[in-house]
C-alpha positions in Angstrom: -44.9 -38.9 329.1 -45.9 -35.4 328.1 -47.6 -34.6 324.8 -44.4 -32.9 323.5 -42.2 -35.8 324.4 -44.7 -38.3 322.9 -44.7 -36.2 319.7 -40.9 -36.2 319.6 -40.8 -40.0 320.1 -43.3 -40.4 317.3 -41.3 -38.2 315.0 -38.1 -40.2 315.7 -39.9 -43.4 314.9 -41.1 -41.9 311.6 -37.5 -40.9 310.7 -36.4 -44.5 311.4 -39.1 -46.0 309.2 -40.0 -43.7 306.3 -42.3 -44.6 303.5 -40.5 -45.3 300.2 -41.6 -41.9 298.9 -40.3 -40.1 302.0 -37.0 -42.0 301.7 -36.6 -40.9 298.1 -37.7 -37.3 298.8 -35.2 -37.1 301.6 -32.4 -38.2 299.3 -33.4 -35.3 297.1 -33.7 -32.7 299.9 -30.8 -33.6 302.3 -27.4 -32.1 302.5 -28.4 -28.7 301.3 -28.7 -29.9 297.7 -31.0 -26.9 296.7 -28.6 -23.9 296.7 -27.8 -24.4 300.4 -31.4 -24.6 301.6 -31.4 -26.8 304.7 -34.3 -29.3 305.2 -35.1 -31.2 308.4 -37.4 -34.3 308.3 -40.3 -35.4 310.5 -40.4 -32.1 312.5 -42.9 -31.5 315.2 -44.6 -28.2 314.7 -47.3 -27.5 317.3 -49.5 -30.6 317.5 -48.4 -31.9 314.1 -45.4 -33.6 312.5 -44.3 -32.1 309.1 -42.6 -34.5 306.7 -39.9 -31.9 305.6 -39.3 -28.4 306.7 -37.0 -25.6 305.4 -37.0 -22.9 308.1 -35.1 -20.5 305.9 -38.2 -19.9 303.7 -40.8 -21.4 306.1 -41.7 -24.2 303.6 -43.2 -27.5 304.6 -43.1 -30.3 302.0 -45.5 -33.2 302.5 -45.3 -36.6 300.7 -48.9 -37.8 300.6 -50.6 -41.0 299.6 -54.2 -41.2 298.3 -55.6 -41.2 301.8 -54.9 -37.5 301.9 -56.9 -36.7 298.7 -59.9 -35.2 300.4 -59.0 -35.2 304.1 -60.8 -32.7 306.2 -58.2 -33.4 308.9 -55.5 -32.2 306.5 -57.4 -29.0 305.9 -57.4 -28.1 309.6 -53.7 -29.1 309.9 -52.8 -27.0 306.8 -54.7 -24.0 308.2 -52.8 -24.2 311.5 -49.4 -24.5 309.8 -50.2 -21.6 307.5 -51.4 -19.6 310.6 -47.9 -20.3 312.0 -46.4 -18.7 308.9 -45.5 -21.7 306.8 -46.2 -22.4 303.1 -47.1 -26.0 302.1 -46.1 -28.0 299.1 -47.9 -31.3 298.9 -46.4 -34.0 296.6 -48.2 -37.2 295.7 -46.1 -40.3 296.6 -46.6 -41.7 293.0 -45.1 -38.5 291.6 -42.1 -38.6 294.0 -41.5 -42.3 292.9 -42.2 -42.0 289.2 -41.2 -38.4 288.3 -38.3 -37.4 290.5 -36.9 -34.8 288.0 -40.2 -33.0 287.8 -40.6 -33.1 291.6 -37.1 -31.6 291.9 -38.0 -28.8 289.5 -41.2 -28.1 291.5 -39.3 -27.9 294.8 -36.7 -25.7 293.2 -39.3 -23.3 291.8 -41.1 -23.2 295.2 -38.0 -22.4 297.1 -37.2 -19.6 294.6 -40.7 -18.1 294.4 -40.5 -14.3 294.3 -40.5 -12.7 297.7 -39.3 -15.9 299.5 -35.6 -15.1 299.7 
C-alpha cells in the first residue's frame, strides 16, 4: 500500500472513530452552519491529517488534548501547513466540550477575519 493510500485509510478510520471533542466540533461545523462555509473532516494534506478544513478560506481547525501542549512535532506540522497556505485554529478539547458557545464564536470570528473572504 502506498503512503497516500495508507494516509487515506488512516483518515477514514479517524472519521469512523472520532474523539468526543471531534464529534461535538463536527456537529458544530457540518452542513455549512457558518454562513455557508463548508468544512471537511480528517483531511490528508501532504504527510498530515487535519481534523477539519475549510478550503474556501484555507482554515484548518484542530481539536487538541493536553498531549499537544508543547509538542515540537506539532510545530513542524504547523509550519508545513502554513507553508501550504493554511491558517490554523487550535482548540483545546476541554473548551470544545465545556464551552461550545465560546468555541462557536471563535470559529465565526476566525472565518470572518478581515481579508479572508
